[in-house]
Structure formats: C-alpha cells, structure tokens
N, C-alpha and C positions, 0 to 999 in steps of 0.2 A: 549499611555499607554493601550488603549482599544485593539489594535492589539496585544500587548504583552500578555495580560491576555487571549485573545482568543486563541492564539497559545498554551499557556501552559495548558489551559483547554482541548484543543484537544489532546495534548500529554499525559494528565493524564489518558486517557482511554487506557488500554492495547492493545485492538484490533486496535484502530487507530494508536497508536504508532508503532505497529508492521507493519501495512500496509504502513505507511509513510516511515519507514526504508527500506521496500522492494521497494517501489516506488522511493526512493532515489537511489537505485542501477540500476533499469531499469523499463520501462513501462510494465504494466501487465493488463490482463483483469480480470473481476470479477471472472470467473471460476478459473483462476490460483491463484488469491488471496485467494479465498475460499479453494481451495485444499492445498495450502501451509500452510495456517493458521489453517486448519481444523475447519473452522467456517462456519456455514450455509450461502449460497449465499445471502438470503435476508438481513442478518446482515451486510455483506460486502457492499451490494448495498446501505443500509441506511447510513452507515458511509461514503461511497464515495460521496453521495449526500450532506452530511454536508460539506465535504471538498470542494466540487465543489461550494456550496453556499458561502463559505468563500473565494473563488477565489484562492484556494491553489493547486488545481489539474485541469487538462484539459483532455478532452476525445477526442478520434478519432476513428471513425468506420473503421474497416478493415474487409471486407467480413461480416460475421454474428456476429462478436464480437466487443465490444467497449473496447478499451484499454485506460488506464489511466496513466498519468505521472504527476510528480510535476511541478508546475510552478516555475521557478527558480528566479522570480523577488523578492520574499520574502527572503531577505538576512538573517534575523534572523532565519527563519525556516531552510534555507539551511545550515547555519553555525552550528546550533544545531544538525541537522541530521548528518552532517559531523563529528562532535565531537563524537556523539554516534557511528557512523560507525567505526571510528578510534579505539574505545575501545570496539568493538563488543564482544571480548573474555570475557569480564566481565559480559556479559548478556546471560546465557545459552539458554534462549528461542529464542533470536535473532540469536544466532549461529545455532540453530536447523532450524529456518526459512530460513536462508541462505543456509544450506545444502539441504533443500527441494526445494529451488529455482532452483537447478540444474536439478530437475525432472519436471520443468514447462511444457515442451512439452508433457510429458506423461499425466500430469494432464489435459492439454488442449485437448488432443486426447480423454480422457475419457469423457470430457464434450461434445465433438463433437458427440460421440456415444449416449449420453443422448438426445442431441438436435435434432438429425436426426429422 
C-alpha cells in the first residue's frame, strides 16, 4: 500500500506528472525536460532526484549530459502512464508538451551554447 500512495503522491504534482509522461515516451536530459516544460532547470533536477530516490528513474551519462529514463519494473506506474498516454488528447498541457518534445534537439543545442 505504501508504494501505491507514494506513486500517486508523485503524480499529484503537475511538474512531476508532466515529466513522467515525457519520460514514458523517451529518455531525456535535464536541459530537454526544462525546455519542454518551460520550468527552471533546478526545479527539474530536484524533481528528478525525488524520482531517482524512489527508484522510479535511472540516469546515464552521455558526454556532458545526464539522461533520465523510467525504470520499467514498476508495473503500476507504467500502466498508469500508459493509460494517460493513450488518452493524451484529453489533457491540453500534455499535448503541448508532446508537441514541444519534437523540438528537443533544438532545446539541447541551446543548452550546449549556454554550457560552453
């Protein structure tokens, strides 16, 4: 029961829910998530740390970026996100996030300019 309440507490935060729906679609780095969500990078990093602490995401360093992806072992989380993704058209903010996901390379390139 504790795992169930923890997942729904996480999903009750709009930023984390949006992040998890995006990560359900593909792995992303902090810069990409920040740009897609139009949320400050420290806020994204803080939320990713919570998700990592609860063993819901894993990270992998690729060059100078750390990419995050969902751990698929949590069946409840994956089924919940799948259900949300199948009904995405009912959630305008999530539709907008998906559209912005198409521009993730541009977002990453802008981040590269800032980092250099």
